[in-house]
C-alpha positions, 0 to 999 in steps of 0.5 A: 124663911130660909132658902136660896133665892133662885138666881140670887148671888150672895153678897161679898163678905170678908173671909177668914182665909185667903183664896188659893193663889191659882184656884181651879176654874169655878163650877156652879153650885147646886141649890141648898135643900136646907129650908124652913117652910110654913104649912097652909093655915087659916089666919081667921083662926088666930084673928078670932083667938086674938080678939076673943075670950082667953082663959088663963090658968096656972100649970104648976111645976118649977118654975111655975108656968101659966097657960093661955087657952082659947076655945079649948086650945092652948095657945101660949105658955109663959114661965115665971121668971123668964122672958120666953113665951112658947105659942101655938101657931102655923105649922113649920117644917125645918129640914137640914141637908148636907152643907156644900163646902170647898176644901182647898187645903189651906192647912198643914198636916205632917202625915197620917191624913188630911185633917179636917175639911171645911164643913165636910167632916174629917178625912179618914184614911182607909188603907196604906201607911200614915206616911202615905198621906199629908197636907202642905199649904194648898194640896192634899198629898197621896204617896204611892211608893214603889215598894207598896204599889196599888190604891190609896183611899181617903174618905170624908167622915159622913156615911149618909150622903145620897145624891151629890154633885161634887168635883175633884181636882188633882195632878200627878208629879213625875209620871211613871214610864212603866205603869198606868196611874189614876185618880178617882172621886169615890161616892157611896163608899162603904169600904175600899172594895165596895164603892162607886167611882169616877176614875181618870185613868192615865196611861204610861204614854199619857192618854187620859180616859174617864171610867165610871165604875163600881167596886163590888168586892176585893177582886171585882170591879163593874164598869157602869158605862162605856169609857170616854177618851178625854185626851191623847196626851198629858202635859207635864204636871197638868191638873185634872178635874172630874165631876160627878152628879148622882140624882136618884138612880142616875149617875153622870160624870165628866172630866177636863184639864183644869186650866181649860173650860169645863165641858158642857155635856156629861161624858159618861152616864149610868141609869137605873143604878141603885142608890146606895148612901155612903161617903165621898172620897178620893182614890189614887192608884199606881202600879209602878215598881220603879218609881214613887208616885205622888198625887197632889189634890188641890181641891175637893168641892161638894156643890150640893149633897143630900143625906139619905134621911135629912134632919126634919122637925115639924111642929107648931111652936113659935118662940117669942121673947117678952121685953121683961121677965114674966112675974107670974101676973097676967097683966094688961101689958102681957095680954096685949103682947101675947094677943098680938103674937097669935098667928104671927109668922114674923121671925122668932128665936127658931126662925132667926136661929135657922137663918144661919144654916147652909143656904141662908141668904145674906141679910143686912141690918135695916137699923140706921146709923153706926155701927149697924147700918148695912152690916150683915145680921143674917146668912150662912155662918161659919164657926171660925177660921181654920187652925193648922190641921183644919180645926176651927178657931173659937171666939166669934161673937155676934158683933164679929159676925157683923164685922162691927165694934160693939159697946157694952153697958153695965160692966164694972167700968160703966161701958166697954167697947169690944173691937171686932176681930176681922178673922171672925167676920161671918162666923159665930161660935156656940155662945156667939150664936146664942147671943146673936139670936137672943141678944142682937135679934130678940133684945136680951141684954148682953154682957161684955166678955169680962162681965161674969156677974151682972144680973140680967145679962146674957154672958159671953161664955157657955159655962157662964151662961149655964150658971148666970143666963137670965131666966130659970133652970128647967133641968140640971144634973151633975155627971149625967143627963137630966130628965127632959120632961120640961123641955120646950123649943127655944130652951138653952141646952148646955153640955160638958162635951170636951174630953177633959178631966174637968166638969165645966160646961163647954158647949151651948145650943137651943132646943129645936123640937122633935124630929120625924124619928121622935128624937129631940133635936137642938141647934148649935154652932159647931166646929166640925160642921163649921157653923150652926146645925141641927144635924149629925156631922161630927156628933148627933145633934140629939138630946137622947140616945148614946151620942156625945151630946145626948150623954154629956147634956148637963143643964137646961135653961129657959131665957 
């Protein structure tokens, strides 16, 4: 089951990017609220079913399905030509909340914004000119030129953040001697004139004050707490941190010089402040008319955050995989295996898939001998290393997440070994994620990336999976989403989501089930959220509606 163990530290793992040369002091991250839980159930119910009389009958459809019933309750569905079996079992609830992340600006953006953050979505500019915003290696830059003094805002493209614990670290260059300036961590951001902020105000003489404020209109700012004097002077080019924690109707903040220890107590606080969901962001402000001002932000870290409505899926479906495709015959071997699965809470396709989401603790392989001994096989996954501008590089297959070379069989030359690229350690792209779940963990044979035609193998690319993955097509349509009447949890869903002129499949995920709003959700590894997700950052993980993935769904396959 997914969820961080209290007090447990994540095992060290190779990373795709280097650490900052002089990183700000670490601060403790909050616990992830992404989880999967099992409701209380009666094991004897499944013991009776596993030992009692089962009724087996055809359910019709194309491909044909077989249902297994005990005492009037349907407990299993098998599909002819497929290895996937969906069983009724103990009720599970899958809940995903916002991924913690740490943006240390290991990218370059010439001007116009700050590019993509690692797991937090893209940075949007709310005002000013494109030339006011840029990124150099290690810092996000905000320029306030003397011809256009005032505030500048950037926000992360995620409108639903409710509770949060976040830290901003930044510094000003040359200090204007004629005017104050300030940096602020904004939250509950709706517009530049409607948001909350923890603001560090610097006087021309160098004094530093922490203020907790709420902008309610273009001309009105409300103070939420008594200002706190942080320092009497500001050493040249010093870097400062401000941390905000919002829990329900309580907001607290503290600030410190980044080369000094973080204070142990909150310095300003507001109670009974209505919880308004919105974006997280950065605000810079300077009023000098004699000198340009430059804010260099070295780090934005979201330690924990919740959405106002977390993605929640609850059902009793467990997705198991037979050693061979079901041929339509209820044989003694198939019966024995299905009976053994009834009531089991051992990991299934959905459980394995969920164990790569934020907060999942690392798990090393139990298998003895090379190449797998001690290799990581479960735990929070990234999508891939960042490219210039913050976009994510694709190419991370299952064995690269593990950091091991892999030998594939049944290629034209007999066998072929694929060397793991160390840049992809701890990462899975969309098809690599599916291959990790169905291939490595559940035993579906895997193809080498050069093998596009061998039957019965799960291909490397999503476009090839859509055509040749073992199993059967459940639904398909050209140029439009197909009907979802036959969709089951565990089915593979394929999308033509890229904004190009071609019609090739370019993304694959796994159906998860219907959320509390009645929307069918899917799991997939994506670039903008930086890893596996069933949530909506960078596009809704929904199979119905008007979102990118709902409108570009083209094929549903069952393994």
